[in-house]
N, C-alpha and C positions, 0 to 999 in steps of 0.2 A: 350850946350844941356844937361840938367839934365835928366839922364835916370836911370831906375831901371830894375831889372830882377825878373821875377816870375817863379818859378819852382814848378810844381805840382808832388807830390810823392805818391806812393802806394807800400808799402813793398819794398823800394829801396835797391839796393846794396850800403851799407853805404860807402865803400871805394871809389867807383866810384863817389858817390855823394859828399863826402868830397873833392875829388880832383877837381871836377868841381867848387864847391863853393869857394875853395881856389883861383882858377884862377879868378872867377867872382868878388870876393870881393877885389881883387887887382885892379880891373878896375872900379867898382862902389861901392858906399857906401850904395846902396839900393838894397840888395839882399833879396828876400822874398821866403821862402819855405812854401808851403801850403801842409800839410801832410794829406792825405786821409786814412792813415792806422789806424787801431784800437789801435795799439801800438804807443806811442809817440816816436819821435826820437829826439836825441840831437846831435849837431854837434859842433866841436871845432872851426870851422872857423867863422869869423864875419858875421852874417846875422840875419835876423828875422825869427823865426820858428813859424808857426801857426799850432798847432796840432788840427785837427778837431775831433779826437777820434773815427771817423767812416768814411766810404767811402761815401762822399756826392757828388761824381762825379767831373769830370774835369771842367765842366761849372761853378758850384758853387765855386770851388777852385780858378779858375782864377779870377772870380769876386771879391773874398775875397782878393786876392793878389793885384789887381788893386786898390781896396778901400784903402788898406794900403799905396800904393804909392801915391795915391791922397792926403791922409792926410799928407804925408811927403812933398808935394809940388813938386812931380816929374812930368816931362812933357812927357817923352817917356817911353814905356815899351817893353821889350823883353820877349816873352814867350818861355819856354823850357820844354820838357819832362825830366824825371829824368835821362835818359840814353843818351841824346844827347851830342855830343862832338863837340866843336868848337876850332878854332885856336885863339891865343891871340889877333890877330889883327881883329878878326871878328867884334867886336862892332864898331871900328873905321871905317872899310870899309862900314858897313851898314849905319852908321850915315852920312858918307860922300856922299854915293849914295842917301840917302834920300834928303839931301840938294841940290844935283845936279838936281834931278828930280823935287823937289819943286820949283826951279827957273823957270821951264817951266810949271808946273802944280800944282797950289795951292791946288788942291783937291785930292792929294795923301792921301789915307787912311791907307794903309798898304804896307810894303815892306817885301818880303820873300826871303830866299835863295833857291838855288837848294838843293835837298836832296840826299845824298849818302846813299843808303840802304846797310849797311854793311853785312846784312844777304844774300843778293843777289849779292852784289859786283857791283851794277850798280847805276847810277845817274837817278833818277826818271824823266820821261818825263814831260815837262811843257805844259799843255793844256791851250790854249787861248779860253775862253768861250764866250767872248763878243768882237767881232772884230770891235771896234769903232775907226775909223781912225781920229775922231775929237779931240782925246786926245793925249797928248805927249806919244810917244812910240818909243824909240830908242833901237832897238834890241841888239845893242852893249852894252847897259847899263842894260836894263830890258825890259820885255814884259808885256803887259797890255791888257785886264783884265784877271786875272787867278783866280783859286780857290785853293790856296795852303793850306797845313795843318798848324796848329798853331805853331808847334815847330820851333823855330828860328825866328818867326815873330816879326817885329818891327812895332808898331803902337803908336799913341799918346793917352795919358790917357783921354784927353777931347773928342777925337773922339770916343773912346771906349764907354764912357758914353753917348755921344750924340746919338748913334744908339741903346742904351739900353743894352750894355754889352752882356753877354751870357744869353741864356735861361736856367736857372738852372735845370728846369724840364727835359731837354733832357738828362742830366746826363753824357753820354759819346756817342761818335760816331756822325759824321756829324756836330758837334758843330762848328768846324773851318769853314766848308763850309757855315753854316748858318750865321756866322759872316761876311764872305766874301760877301755873297749875300746881306746882309743888308747894308753893306758899299756901294755896287754898286747901290742898289735901293735908297739910300739916297744921291746919286750924287758924291760919292767918287770913286777913282780908286785903284785897287789892283794890285801891281806890283810884279813880281818874277824876280830875277836876276840870271844869270848864272856865274856872276863874283865872287860870294861868295857861299860857300857850307858848309853844316853841315853834320856830321857823325851821322846817326840815324838808329835805329833798328825798322823795321816795323813788329811787331809780332814775331813769331818764324818760319819764312817762310822756306818751303822746296819745291824743284822743282819736277814737275811731268809732264808726257806726257798726253795731252788731244787731242786725234786723232793725227794730225801732228804738233801740237803746244805745246811748252813748257810753263807751267804756274807755278807761284809761289804761293803756298797755304799758307795762313797766320797762320793757327793753333792757332787762338785765343781761349780763354775759351768759352765753349758752350753758356754761358749766353750772351756773346757779340752779338750773332746772334739776340737776342731779340732786343737790342738797335739799332743795325745796320738796321734791317728791319723796326722797328717801326719809328725811326727818319727819315729814308729815305722817307717813305710814308708821314710822317708828313710834311717834307720839300716840297714835291711836292704839297700837298694839300694847304700849306700855301703860297708858292711862285711860283708855277708852271705857273700860268697865267701871273704874272708880270715879271717873269724871266724864259723864256721858255727853255734855255739850261739845266736847272737843271732836267727837266723831262727825257730827253734822258740819261743824266749822271746817274741819280739814277737807272733807269731801267737797264742800262748796268751793273752797279756795283752790283745790287741785283741779276741779272742773273748769273754773274760771281761768286758771293758768294755761290749760290746754287750749282754750279759745284764743288766748293771747298769741300762741304760736303762729296762728294763721296770719297775724299782722306783723310778725317780727322777721328779722333776717335769720339766716342759717337754720332754716326749718328742719332739715334732715338731722343736723347735729343736735338740735334741741330734742327732737323725738328720740334720738339715740340715748341721750342723757336721761330723759324721762323714764324710758324703759329700764335702764340700768338702775336708776334711783328707786323705782318701784320694787325691782328684784332684790336689791340690797336692803331696802326698808322692811320687806316681809321676812328677810333672813335675820334682821336685827344687826346688820353689819354697819359699824360706824367708822370714825376716823376719816382722814383726808383721802380723797379719791386719787 
């Protein structure tokens, strides 16, 4: 199984990135870094670096990375964020699980690990959004169908292209969910396994009390509110009728994000971006703000 690795970076911690690439390049000859920073990066480890010279968004960057692997004749791709950390046997375990699931279900479209959020010190809950009992689903191996994030995801290059890749105009936020949904709507199944886990940082989360409940506030940059609300609304308008679970999921996540604003800095600016994001989302306007 010929596989490659795509890492999207934006002003990365070079020492952490170098360490990750060193480990990855010992396992695969096809490691591609797509750099969204305005400043070019150079790494000592063996890999391909594509400097975009500006932030074109994670969607465009992942598409560019997959295009590079396609030209190299690679069959499978792993996606990673710049700060995700995995064990050395991660790739072997994921590929073996893929083969095991594929024996029972030829329509596997993606396999994702569990996510350990090192900021919160917890493993993220796995949500099953399409409880279809007609497909292979051994909970001891993996659960299906889920809407996981892209970091750590394993998918096939030809499947990625078959469903159209990422929508570059979405730029950032909800991109991984959009890909998951398009896989499902095209007859593929998305699996998440609890047997493999990656170490990942979700924003700069801090914990707060909301009435009698503890919440983890992400503390993303204010501009992220725009993309989060715009793309959330865009997804519901695009796929809400065909894939009904996304409607409830988006509404819940947008309401939760509004609560976060009360605990974050730059509240007025965040509210401004939320309103603008909702407006553009209902209009179907994409691309960079």
